[in-house]
All heavy atoms as an XYZ file, in Angstrom:
813
protein
N     -49.404    187.306     -5.015
C     -50.594    187.807     -4.355
C     -51.558    188.331     -5.408
O     -51.174    189.043     -6.319
C     -50.212    188.907     -3.377
C     -51.368    189.513     -2.653
S     -50.750    190.413     -1.228
C     -52.274    190.746     -0.456
N     -52.840    187.969     -5.313
C     -53.779    188.406     -6.332
C     -54.008    189.910     -6.271
O     -53.967    190.519     -5.210
C     -55.055    187.649     -5.993
C     -54.917    187.231     -4.584
C     -53.449    187.135     -4.301
N     -54.241    190.479     -7.424
C     -54.558    191.891     -7.517
C     -56.014    192.089     -7.130
O     -56.877    191.325     -7.498
C     -54.337    192.374     -8.948
C     -54.640    193.828     -9.130
C     -53.758    194.789     -8.670
C     -55.805    194.229     -9.735
C     -54.042    196.130     -8.835
C     -56.090    195.567     -9.904
C     -55.203    196.518     -9.451
N     -56.296    193.098     -6.367
C     -57.677    193.368     -5.998
C     -57.948    193.027     -4.551
O     -57.057    192.767     -3.759
N     -59.205    192.993     -4.255
C     -59.666    192.849     -2.884
C     -59.768    191.404     -2.410
O     -59.705    191.119     -1.234
C     -61.035    193.523     -2.841
C     -61.470    193.965     -1.525
C     -62.697    194.814     -1.692
N     -63.489    194.665     -0.499
C     -64.693    195.091     -0.338
N     -65.297    195.703     -1.319
N     -65.331    194.927      0.779
N     -59.988    190.488     -3.312
C     -60.226    189.089     -2.958
C     -59.191    188.180     -3.585
O     -58.511    188.555     -4.532
C     -61.591    188.640     -3.474
C     -62.714    189.435     -2.948
C     -63.342    189.276     -1.748
C     -63.358    190.540     -3.570
N     -64.338    190.194     -1.607
C     -64.373    190.992     -2.710
C     -63.184    191.194     -4.773
C     -65.205    192.051     -3.018
C     -64.016    192.254     -5.080
C     -65.003    192.672     -4.203
N     -59.159    186.990     -3.058
C     -58.333    185.960     -3.675
C     -58.967    185.560     -5.007
O     -60.176    185.672     -5.189
C     -58.233    184.748     -2.754
N     -58.144    185.108     -5.920
C     -58.648    184.666     -7.219
C     -59.567    183.459     -7.040
O     -59.388    182.666     -6.118
C     -57.481    184.308     -8.127
N     -60.554    183.338     -7.897
C     -61.463    182.197     -7.858
C     -61.197    181.319     -9.070
O     -60.738    181.798    -10.106
C     -62.944    182.636     -7.819
C     -63.266    183.336     -6.521
C     -63.289    183.518     -8.998
N     -61.485    180.050     -8.926
C     -61.284    179.139    -10.052
C     -62.624    178.816    -10.707
O     -63.668    178.835    -10.058
C     -60.602    177.850     -9.579
O     -61.439    177.171     -8.669
N     -62.551    178.548    -11.985
C     -63.733    178.205    -12.774
C     -63.433    176.923    -13.530
O     -62.347    176.792    -14.110
C     -64.057    179.313    -13.771
C     -64.310    180.629    -13.121
N     -63.311    181.531    -12.840
C     -65.451    181.197    -12.676
C     -63.833    182.598    -12.254
N     -65.134    182.416    -12.141
N     -64.378    175.993    -13.568
C     -64.122    174.767    -14.317
C     -64.100    175.041    -15.817
O     -64.805    175.929    -16.313
C     -65.315    173.873    -13.951
C     -66.398    174.813    -13.559
C     -65.706    175.998    -12.948
N     -63.258    174.309    -16.515
C     -63.253    174.373    -17.978
C     -64.537    173.705    -18.474
O     -65.101    172.846    -17.799
C     -62.027    173.649    -18.543
C     -60.712    174.302    -18.178
C     -60.553    175.695    -18.767
O     -61.048    175.945    -19.885
O     -59.944    176.543    -18.100
N     -64.976    174.080    -19.648
C     -66.233    173.567    -20.181
C     -66.249    172.043    -20.246
O     -67.247    171.408    -19.889
C     -66.490    174.164    -21.568
C     -67.833    173.874    -22.199
C     -68.974    174.372    -21.317
C     -67.914    174.490    -23.581
N     -65.144    171.437    -20.641
C     -65.110    169.982    -20.761
C     -65.050    169.262    -19.413
O     -65.199    168.041    -19.359
C     -63.967    169.527    -21.672
C     -62.594    169.902    -21.143
O     -62.503    170.661    -20.155
O     -61.602    169.432    -21.728
N     -64.862    169.994    -18.339
C     -64.846    169.417    -16.992
C     -66.232    169.413    -16.341
O     -66.443    168.739    -15.340
C     -63.901    170.200    -16.078
C     -62.465    170.187    -16.520
C     -61.588    171.145    -15.710
O     -62.104    172.112    -15.125
O     -60.368    170.901    -15.684
N     -67.155    170.173    -16.896
C     -68.488    170.313    -16.301
C     -69.349    169.124    -16.699
O     -69.409    168.751    -17.873
C     -69.141    171.627    -16.766
C     -68.273    172.828    -16.375
C     -70.552    171.766    -16.187
C     -68.685    174.128    -17.026
N     -70.017    168.526    -15.717
C     -70.906    167.397    -15.978
C     -72.362    167.839    -15.844
O     -72.664    168.888    -15.269
C     -70.645    166.247    -14.990
O     -71.030    166.672    -13.672
C     -69.180    165.820    -14.995
N     -73.265    167.018    -16.355
C     -74.695    167.274    -16.198
C     -75.032    167.354    -14.718
O     -75.813    168.218    -14.295
C     -75.535    166.180    -16.895
C     -77.002    166.303    -16.536
C     -75.366    166.254    -18.395
N     -74.467    166.478    -13.922
C     -74.723    166.499    -12.481
C     -74.294    167.821    -11.852
O     -74.977    168.337    -10.962
C     -74.002    165.340    -11.781
C     -74.630    163.994    -12.095
O     -75.804    163.964    -12.529
O     -73.943    162.972    -11.914
N     -73.170    168.390    -12.299
C     -72.708    169.684    -11.784
C     -73.746    170.773    -12.057
O     -74.072    171.567    -11.180
C     -71.383    170.098    -12.433
C     -70.222    169.189    -12.094
O     -70.229    168.572    -11.003
O     -69.294    169.104    -12.924
N     -74.254    170.797    -13.280
C     -75.233    171.815    -13.673
C     -76.528    171.634    -12.888
O     -77.082    172.592    -12.345
C     -75.498    171.766    -15.197
C     -76.599    172.742    -15.587
C     -74.218    172.050    -15.974
N     -77.008    170.395    -12.818
C     -78.262    170.137    -12.107
C     -78.138    170.452    -10.623
O     -79.060    171.016    -10.024
C     -78.707    168.695    -12.322
C     -79.112    168.346    -13.758
C     -79.436    166.866    -13.877
C     -80.268    169.203    -14.239
N     -77.005    170.119    -10.028
C     -76.794    170.441     -8.609
C     -76.809    171.958     -8.402
O     -77.434    172.458     -7.468
C     -75.477    169.853     -8.114
C     -75.127    170.304     -6.726
N     -75.799    169.863     -5.618
C     -74.205    171.184     -6.283
C     -75.296    170.454     -4.539
N     -74.320    171.258     -4.926
N     -76.147    172.683     -9.287
C     -76.081    174.139     -9.154
C     -77.458    174.777     -9.286
O     -77.755    175.771     -8.625
C     -75.129    174.716    -10.196
N     -78.307    174.208    -10.111
C     -79.631    174.790    -10.351
C     -80.726    174.169     -9.495
O     -81.896    174.530     -9.640
C     -79.992    174.660    -11.834
C     -79.101    175.451    -12.795
C     -79.465    175.142    -14.234
C     -79.182    176.939    -12.515
N     -80.368    173.276     -8.608
C     -81.368    172.602     -7.771
C     -81.976    173.518     -6.718
O     -83.085    173.276     -6.246
C     -80.749    171.376     -7.099
N     -81.285    174.563     -6.358
C     -81.747    175.455     -5.288
C     -82.515    176.647     -5.867
O     -82.043    177.280     -6.807
C     -80.530    175.945     -4.502
C     -80.937    176.772     -3.315
O     -81.138    177.993     -3.488
O     -81.053    176.202     -2.219
N     -83.679    176.982     -5.290
C     -84.464    178.105     -5.810
C     -83.743    179.457     -5.729
O     -83.933    180.308     -6.605
C     -85.727    178.128     -4.947
C     -85.661    176.983     -4.031
C     -84.355    176.279     -4.216
N     -82.920    179.664     -4.716
C     -82.173    180.919     -4.621
C     -81.177    181.027     -5.759
O     -81.024    182.090     -6.369
C     -81.454    181.027     -3.262
O     -82.430    180.986     -2.219
C     -80.643    182.306     -3.151
N     -80.529    179.934     -6.086
C     -79.565    179.958     -7.188
C     -80.273    180.183     -8.525
O     -79.766    180.902     -9.386
C     -78.730    178.682     -7.194
C     -77.821    178.603     -5.979
C     -76.735    177.573     -6.118
N     -77.130    176.206     -5.945
C     -77.089    175.537     -4.799
N     -76.677    176.127     -3.685
N     -77.434    174.268     -4.748
N     -81.450    179.587     -8.697
C     -82.212    179.858     -9.918
C     -82.609    181.329     -9.990
O     -82.605    181.926    -11.069
C     -83.440    178.942    -10.008
C     -83.065    177.471    -10.275
C     -84.252    176.625    -10.651
N     -85.333    176.629     -9.671
C     -85.423    175.798     -8.629
N     -84.487    174.872     -8.433
N     -86.450    175.869     -7.801
N     -82.927    181.935     -8.841
C     -83.254    183.371     -8.818
C     -82.062    184.215     -9.249
O     -82.211    185.196     -9.997
C     -83.697    183.801     -7.419
O     -84.906    183.200     -7.069
N     -80.884    183.840     -8.795
C     -79.659    184.555     -9.184
C     -79.470    184.471    -10.698
O     -79.201    185.476    -11.356
C     -78.433    183.978     -8.440
C     -78.515    184.310     -6.948
C     -77.129    184.486     -9.059
C     -77.510    183.562     -6.091
N     -79.650    183.281    -11.254
C     -79.474    183.095    -12.694
C     -80.507    183.913    -13.463
O     -80.182    184.579    -14.451
C     -79.553    181.598    -13.064
C     -79.558    181.410    -14.575
C     -78.388    180.839    -12.443
N     -81.748    183.901    -13.014
C     -82.793    184.674    -13.692
C     -82.497    186.177    -13.647
O     -82.721    186.889    -14.636
C     -84.148    184.372    -13.074
C     -84.679    183.007    -13.464
C     -86.103    182.799    -12.971
N     -86.540    181.455    -13.293
C     -86.668    180.469    -12.407
N     -86.431    180.692    -11.124
N     -87.063    179.275    -12.790
N     -82.007    186.666    -12.510
C     -81.643    188.085    -12.420
C     -80.514    188.423    -13.394
O     -80.550    189.462    -14.057
C     -81.223    188.442    -10.992
C     -82.353    188.666    -10.000
C     -81.816    188.724     -8.574
C     -83.100    189.952    -10.335
N     -79.532    187.547    -13.484
C     -78.429    187.777    -14.415
C     -78.915    187.733    -15.860
O     -78.457    188.520    -16.700
C     -77.310    186.762    -14.193
C     -76.494    186.953    -12.922
C     -75.597    185.753    -12.667
C     -75.683    188.237    -12.988
N     -79.853    186.839    -16.161
C     -80.410    186.782    -17.515
C     -81.164    188.063    -17.846
O     -81.053    188.594    -18.943
C     -81.375    185.596    -17.661
C     -80.702    184.282    -17.871
C     -81.708    183.169    -18.076
O     -82.713    183.077    -17.376
N     -81.434    182.310    -19.035
N     -81.923    188.561    -16.898
C     -82.773    189.726    -17.134
C     -81.990    191.033    -17.183
O     -82.310    191.923    -17.969
C     -83.852    189.811    -16.054
N     -80.962    191.145    -16.342
C     -80.305    192.435    -16.167
C     -78.828    192.460    -16.533
O     -78.200    193.510    -16.451
C     -80.505    192.902    -14.724
C     -81.979    193.064    -14.384
C     -82.215    193.474    -12.952
O     -81.263    193.937    -12.289
O     -83.364    193.329    -12.508
N     -78.246    191.334    -16.857
C     -76.831    191.305    -17.219
C     -75.934    191.197    -15.993
O     -76.397    190.943    -14.882
N     -74.653    191.397    -16.206
C     -73.651    191.251    -15.152
C     -74.005    192.113    -13.941
O     -74.449    193.250    -14.094
C     -72.273    191.649    -15.667
C     -71.768    190.727    -16.762
O     -72.527    189.852    -17.220
O     -70.609    190.895    -17.167
N     -73.788    191.525    -12.762
C     -74.098    192.233    -11.520
C     -73.027    191.953    -10.484
O     -72.445    190.880    -10.451
C     -75.417    191.747    -10.930
C     -76.625    192.116    -11.745
C     -77.861    191.606    -11.079
N     -78.115    192.401     -9.881
C     -79.288    192.880     -9.561
N     -80.323    192.651    -10.311
N     -79.461    193.573     -8.465
N     -72.844    192.922     -9.593
C     -71.932    192.752     -8.460
C     -72.602    191.863     -7.418
O     -73.835    191.838     -7.288
C     -71.584    194.100     -7.856
N     -71.801    191.155     -6.641
C     -72.320    190.216     -5.643
C     -73.303    190.855     -4.670
O     -74.302    190.241     -4.319
C     -71.166    189.588     -4.868
S     -70.193    188.426     -5.827
N     -73.045    192.054     -4.236
C     -73.877    192.676     -3.217
C     -75.132    193.359     -3.726
O     -75.811    194.045     -2.968
N     -75.485    193.172     -4.987
C     -76.598    193.918     -5.568
C     -77.822    193.072     -5.898
O     -78.736    193.556     -6.567
C     -76.151    194.642     -6.848
O     -75.814    193.663     -7.838
C     -74.979    195.576     -6.583
N     -77.870    191.842     -5.424
C     -78.974    190.964     -5.806
C     -80.225    191.166     -4.953
O     -81.318    190.813     -5.365
C     -78.523    189.501     -5.765
C     -77.660    189.140     -6.943
C     -76.315    189.419     -6.939
C     -78.210    188.544     -8.060
C     -75.517    189.112     -8.028
C     -77.434    188.229     -9.160
C     -76.082    188.511     -9.138
N     -80.089    191.722     -3.766
C     -81.244    192.017     -2.933
C     -82.041    190.803     -2.497
O     -83.251    190.892     -2.300
N     -81.380    189.675     -2.354
C     -82.073    188.453     -1.928
C     -82.098    188.373     -0.406
O     -81.168    188.832      0.260
C     -81.380    187.223     -2.520
C     -81.416    187.160     -4.049
C     -80.503    186.054     -4.547
C     -82.836    186.943     -4.536
N     -83.140    187.771      0.166
C     -83.291    187.729      1.622
C     -82.459    186.624      2.284
O     -82.989    185.761      2.978
C     -84.790    187.483      1.805
C     -85.166    186.670      0.604
C     -84.309    187.192     -0.514
N     -81.151    186.657      2.037
C     -80.248    185.679      2.655
C     -79.013    186.420      3.176
O     -78.684    187.509      2.697
C     -79.822    184.564      1.669
C     -81.011    183.727      1.228
C     -79.111    185.131      0.456
N     -78.343    185.814      4.119
C     -77.123    186.392      4.676
C     -76.023    186.421      3.611
O     -76.028    185.624      2.666
C     -76.653    185.575      5.873
N     -75.088    187.332      3.775
C     -73.985    187.455      2.821
C     -73.203    186.150      2.700
O     -72.797    185.761      1.601
C     -73.060    188.598      3.224
N     -73.011    185.458      3.813
C     -72.270    184.186      3.766
C     -73.049    183.128      2.978
O     -72.463    182.334      2.248
C     -71.983    183.688      5.179
O     -73.187    183.488      5.888
N     -74.367    183.134      3.102
C     -75.194    182.194      2.353
C     -75.158    182.533      0.869
O     -75.070    181.639      0.019
C     -76.644    182.216      2.871
O     -76.636    181.893      4.256
C     -77.527    181.241      2.122
N     -75.195    183.806      0.552
C     -75.111    184.232     -0.837
C     -73.771    183.813     -1.444
O     -73.723    183.328     -2.578
C     -75.307    185.745     -0.931
C     -75.650    186.323     -2.294
C     -76.871    185.656     -2.909
C     -75.865    187.815     -2.183
N     -72.703    183.951     -0.677
C     -71.384    183.502     -1.141
C     -71.394    182.013     -1.447
O     -70.798    181.563     -2.438
C     -70.310    183.806     -0.099
O     -70.112    185.181      0.013
N     -72.055    181.241     -0.592
C     -72.183    179.800     -0.817
C     -72.896    179.530     -2.147
O     -72.477    178.670     -2.929
C     -72.948    179.153      0.340
C     -73.452    177.786      0.030
N     -72.639    176.679      0.012
C     -74.694    177.351     -0.309
C     -73.357    175.618     -0.314
N     -74.599    176.004     -0.507
N     -73.962    180.278     -2.427
C     -74.715    180.088     -3.667
C     -73.872    180.467     -4.885
O     -73.891    179.756     -5.896
C     -76.012    180.884     -3.640
C     -77.034    180.326     -2.705
N     -77.453    179.017     -2.735
C     -77.734    180.916     -1.697
C     -78.369    178.812     -1.798
N     -78.542    179.955     -1.148
N     -73.123    181.564     -4.787
C     -72.247    181.949     -5.898
C     -71.204    180.865     -6.156
O     -70.901    180.540     -7.299
C     -71.555    183.284     -5.629
C     -72.467    184.471     -5.704
C     -72.431    185.436     -4.716
C     -73.347    184.648     -6.758
C     -73.252    186.554     -4.779
C     -74.178    185.755     -6.829
C     -74.130    186.704     -5.829
N     -70.662    180.311     -5.094
C     -69.653    179.255     -5.246
C     -70.253    178.038     -5.944
O     -69.644    177.462     -6.846
C     -69.089    178.859     -3.881
C     -68.004    177.803     -3.970
C     -67.393    177.541     -2.580
N     -66.237    176.708     -2.684
C     -66.263    175.375     -2.571
N     -67.395    174.753     -2.349
N     -65.147    174.681     -2.690
N     -71.458    177.641     -5.541
C     -72.112    176.482     -6.165
C     -72.374    176.751     -7.651
O     -72.157    175.864     -8.496
C     -73.416    176.164     -5.438
N     -72.814    177.947     -7.985
C     -73.054    178.296     -9.388
C     -71.749    178.336    -10.179
O     -71.702    177.912    -11.343
C     -73.775    179.646     -9.485
C     -75.235    179.641     -9.047
C     -75.760    181.060     -8.915
C     -76.092    178.835    -10.012
N     -70.694    178.828     -9.562
C     -69.384    178.870    -10.216
C     -68.859    177.465    -10.452
O     -68.412    177.127    -11.548
C     -68.416    179.688     -9.353
C     -67.139    180.055    -10.048
C     -66.263    180.954     -9.186
N     -65.774    180.250     -8.012
C     -66.064    180.569     -6.753
N     -66.831    181.608     -6.477
N     -65.581    179.876     -5.743
N     -68.931    176.614     -9.427
C     -68.442    175.231     -9.552
C     -69.257    174.436    -10.568
O     -68.741    173.526    -11.209
C     -68.475    174.524     -8.193
C     -67.577    175.135     -7.162
C     -66.169    174.679     -7.336
C     -65.311    175.224     -6.211
N     -63.922    174.959     -6.420
N     -70.546    174.776    -10.698
C     -71.408    174.110    -11.674
C     -71.261    174.645    -13.088
O     -71.910    174.167    -14.005
N     -70.405    175.658    -13.252
C     -70.166    176.212    -14.571
C     -71.239    177.174    -15.051
O     -71.240    177.567    -16.215
N     -72.140    177.579    -14.170
C     -73.241    178.455    -14.559
C     -72.790    179.917    -14.648
O     -73.243    180.653    -15.525
C     -74.411    178.349    -13.551
C     -74.831    176.897    -13.326
C     -75.586    179.220    -13.980
C     -75.384    176.207    -14.528
N     -71.940    180.340    -13.733
C     -71.466    181.727    -13.737
C     -69.949    181.777    -13.777
O     -69.266    180.803    -13.448
C     -71.968    182.538    -12.514
C     -71.370    181.997    -11.202
C     -73.482    182.601    -12.478
C     -71.607    182.905     -9.989
N     -69.462    182.918    -14.181
C     -68.044    183.249    -14.083
C     -67.978    184.515    -13.245
O     -68.796    185.427    -13.428
C     -67.443    183.474    -15.466
C     -65.957    183.778    -15.446
C     -65.369    183.846    -16.845
N     -65.511    182.621    -17.599
C     -64.738    181.538    -17.469
N     -63.752    181.542    -16.597
N     -64.937    180.468    -18.205
N     -67.043    184.583    -12.318
C     -66.871    185.765    -11.492
C     -65.561    186.446    -11.854
O     -64.560    185.789    -12.143
C     -66.879    185.398    -10.010
C     -68.236    184.900     -9.546
C     -68.261    184.617     -8.068
O     -67.467    183.831     -7.563
N     -69.188    185.260     -7.374
N     -65.603    187.770    -11.842
C     -64.403    188.554    -12.136
C     -64.446    189.832    -11.302
O     -65.515    190.275    -10.883
C     -64.309    188.875    -13.635
C     -65.459    189.698    -14.174
C     -65.351    191.084    -14.291
C     -66.655    189.102    -14.567
C     -66.398    191.848    -14.783
C     -67.707    189.847    -15.061
C     -67.576    191.217    -15.172
O     -68.619    191.973    -15.655
N     -63.286    190.366    -11.031
C     -63.197    191.583    -10.239
C     -63.183    192.793    -11.158
O     -62.474    192.822    -12.163
C     -61.937    191.576     -9.377
C     -61.977    190.498     -8.304
O     -63.094    190.045     -7.970
O     -60.908    190.120     -7.808
N     -63.985    193.781    -10.770
C     -64.035    195.046    -11.498
C     -63.954    196.156    -10.466
O     -64.920    196.408     -9.741
C     -65.334    195.139    -12.296
C     -65.401    196.337    -13.211
C     -66.636    196.298    -14.080
O     -66.589    195.651    -15.143
O     -67.650    196.890    -13.664
N     -62.795    196.751    -10.362
C     -62.588    197.745     -9.309
C     -62.694    197.082     -7.945
O     -62.033    196.094     -7.676
N     -63.578    197.602     -7.117
C     -63.756    197.054     -5.774
C     -64.921    196.072     -5.687
O     -65.367    195.735     -4.599
C     -63.966    198.194     -4.794
C     -62.740    199.109     -4.700
C     -62.929    200.127     -3.663
N     -63.232    199.446     -2.399
C     -62.907    199.867     -1.213
N     -62.279    200.992     -1.094
N     -63.216    199.199     -0.140
N     -65.439    195.654     -6.820
C     -66.588    194.754     -6.818
C     -66.252    193.434     -7.488
O     -65.488    193.393     -8.450
C     -67.766    195.392     -7.567
C     -68.287    196.643     -6.916
C     -69.441    197.234     -7.688
O     -69.417    197.296     -8.905
N     -70.455    197.662     -6.966
N     -66.848    192.376     -6.969
C     -66.767    191.082     -7.639
C     -68.035    190.936     -8.458
O     -69.142    190.976     -7.938
C     -66.640    189.940     -6.633
C     -66.669    188.604     -7.357
C     -65.854    187.530     -6.723
N     -64.439    187.800     -6.823
C     -63.525    187.158     -6.129
N     -63.870    186.231     -5.270
N     -62.247    187.432     -6.267
N     -67.851    190.800     -9.752
C     -68.962    190.736    -10.691
C     -69.283    189.290    -11.058
O     -68.430    188.413    -10.954
C     -68.610    191.517    -11.966
C     -68.265    192.976    -11.728
S     -69.626    193.949    -11.087
C     -70.714    193.948    -12.509
N     -70.515    189.091    -11.483
C     -71.000    187.774    -11.890
C     -71.550    187.870    -13.295
O     -72.296    188.803    -13.610
C     -72.122    187.320    -10.953
C     -71.646    187.208     -9.538
O     -71.053    186.229     -9.160
N     -71.888    188.247     -8.740
N     -71.196    186.916    -14.136
C     -71.707    186.850    -15.494
C     -72.086    185.408    -15.798
O     -71.503    184.468    -15.249
C     -70.668    187.381    -16.506
O     -71.282    187.517    -17.781
C     -69.449    186.487    -16.603
N     -73.090    185.226    -16.644
C     -73.551    183.883    -16.985
C     -72.655    183.235    -18.031
O     -72.107    183.913    -18.900
C     -74.984    183.944    -17.522
C     -76.059    184.252    -16.511
C     -77.409    184.414    -17.205
C     -76.147    183.156    -15.463
N     -72.585    181.906    -17.961
C     -71.863    181.115    -18.954
C     -72.835    180.259    -19.772
O     -72.467    179.215    -20.295
C     -70.857    180.196    -18.252
C     -69.764    180.923    -17.516
C     -68.841    179.956    -16.827
N     -68.054    179.185    -17.789
C     -67.200    178.221    -17.444
N     -67.029    177.903    -16.182
N     -66.531    177.559    -18.357
N     -74.073    180.710    -19.901
C     -75.110    179.917    -20.551
C     -74.737    179.585    -21.991
O     -74.949    178.453    -22.442
C     -76.481    180.637    -20.506
C     -76.878    180.974    -19.073
C     -77.552    179.810    -21.200
C     -77.129    179.807    -18.179
N     -74.190    180.544    -22.724
C     -73.816    180.278    -24.118
C     -72.790    179.156    -24.200
O     -72.879    178.285    -25.066
C     -73.271    181.538    -24.789
C     -74.346    182.598    -24.991
O     -75.547    182.257    -24.970
O     -73.988    183.774    -25.160
N     -71.828    179.162    -23.285
C     -70.829    178.086    -23.244
C     -71.492    176.750    -22.921
O     -71.227    175.734    -23.560
C     -69.774    178.367    -22.175
C     -68.828    179.498    -22.478
C     -67.881    179.711    -21.310
O     -66.981    178.859    -21.119
O     -68.046    180.709    -20.587
N     -72.339    176.765    -21.891
C     -72.997    175.527    -21.469
C     -73.912    174.968    -22.549
O     -74.052    173.742    -22.679
C     -73.791    175.748    -20.179
C     -72.968    175.829    -18.907
C     -73.850    176.203    -17.731
C     -72.270    174.507    -18.630
N     -74.555    175.842    -23.318
C     -75.432    175.371    -24.393
C     -74.662    174.625    -25.480
O     -75.224    173.791    -26.174
C     -76.218    176.528    -25.005
C     -77.501    176.823    -24.250
O     -77.941    175.968    -23.441
O     -78.072    177.911    -24.454
N     -73.383    174.908    -25.616
C     -72.563    174.157    -26.569
C     -72.346    172.724    -26.075
O     -72.292    171.795    -26.869
C     -71.219    174.851    -26.779
C     -71.342    176.155    -27.514
C     -70.007    176.849    -27.618
C     -70.198    178.217    -28.262
N     -69.007    179.046    -28.163
N     -72.223    172.574    -24.775
C     -71.978    171.246    -24.192
C     -73.278    170.493    -23.918
O     -73.367    169.304    -24.172
C     -71.166    171.391    -22.902
C     -70.798    170.073    -22.261
C     -69.566    170.218    -21.397
N     -69.337    169.056    -20.596
C     -68.660    167.980    -20.979
N     -68.154    167.938    -22.190
N     -68.492    166.966    -20.172
N     -74.275    171.196    -23.388
C     -75.562    170.600    -23.024
C     -76.681    171.481    -23.589
O     -77.269    172.277    -22.854
C     -75.711    170.495    -21.499
C     -74.576    169.814    -20.806
C     -73.737    170.537    -19.962
C     -74.320    168.476    -20.992
C     -72.682    169.920    -19.316
C     -73.258    167.843    -20.350
C     -72.434    168.571    -19.503
N     -76.975    171.357    -24.872
C     -77.947    172.252    -25.511
C     -79.305    172.263    -24.796
O     -79.926    171.214    -24.588
C     -78.092    171.681    -26.928
C     -76.824    170.931    -27.160
C     -76.429    170.382    -25.815
N     -79.734    173.461    -24.416
C     -81.046    173.651    -23.827
C     -81.233    173.207    -22.387
O     -82.315    173.401    -21.825
N     -80.218    172.649    -21.772
C     -80.374    172.114    -20.417
C     -80.733    173.197    -19.412
O     -81.696    173.066    -18.654
C     -79.102    171.380    -19.968
C     -79.111    170.847    -18.527
C     -80.206    169.804    -18.355
C     -77.755    170.280    -18.158
N     -79.971    174.268    -19.391
C     -80.220    175.327    -18.403
C     -81.585    175.950    -18.625
O     -82.349    176.162    -17.674
C     -79.108    176.394    -18.436
C     -79.432    177.544    -17.514
C     -77.763    175.765    -18.062
N     -81.929    176.223    -19.870
C     -83.246    176.811    -20.171
C     -84.369    175.888    -19.713
O     -85.368    176.351    -19.158
C     -83.359    177.095    -21.666
N     -84.223    174.587    -19.927
C     -85.260    173.633    -19.512
C     -85.418    173.596    -18.001
O     -86.538    173.578    -17.486
C     -84.932    172.239    -20.051
N     -84.313    173.608    -17.281
C     -84.377    173.589    -15.817
C     -85.015    174.873    -15.293
O     -85.873    174.837    -14.421
C     -82.973    173.382    -15.195
C     -83.017    173.571    -13.688
C     -82.438    172.003    -15.545
N     -84.623    176.011    -15.859
C     -85.190    177.282    -15.423
C     -86.668    177.376    -15.753
O     -87.453    177.937    -14.971
C     -84.435    178.455    -16.035
C     -83.002    178.644    -15.540
C     -82.328    179.765    -16.313
C     -82.938    178.886    -14.062
N     -87.081    176.831    -16.889
C     -88.498    176.862    -17.258
C     -89.323    175.948    -16.359
O     -90.468    176.267    -16.033
C     -88.662    176.430    -18.713
N     -88.753    174.840    -15.916
C     -89.486    173.880    -15.072
C     -89.515    174.297    -13.611
O     -90.495    174.052    -12.912
C     -88.862    172.495    -15.201
N     -88.434    174.932    -13.138
C     -88.339    175.305    -11.735
C     -88.950    176.663    -11.488
O     -88.911    177.541    -12.329
N     -89.553    176.816    -10.313
C     -90.132    178.122     -9.969
C     -89.321    178.805     -8.916
O     -88.493    178.249     -8.294
C     -91.570    177.972     -9.457
O     -91.586    177.039     -8.384
C     -92.459    177.521    -10.584
């Protein structure tokens, strides 16, 4: 049984992530907003983004970002935290995330 409040989440290894995975994860404006908030303010708990979407929808967006290799989630006390994997992704796809974020509004 996992320690903490939630079941453990899986994260793709860097060599498993494809360009299509990254582009799919960043295709949605809400997900790009999440990434920009994480870039600006650092690691954040799931419930602290203040976006105008339902909690279930936000969970869907976190899952898409996690599956796309954009974020890593970890438990800290009673909170599930989110951190960016941009440095890792830049090793595999240099500049891709920055280019998508710069082009998308």
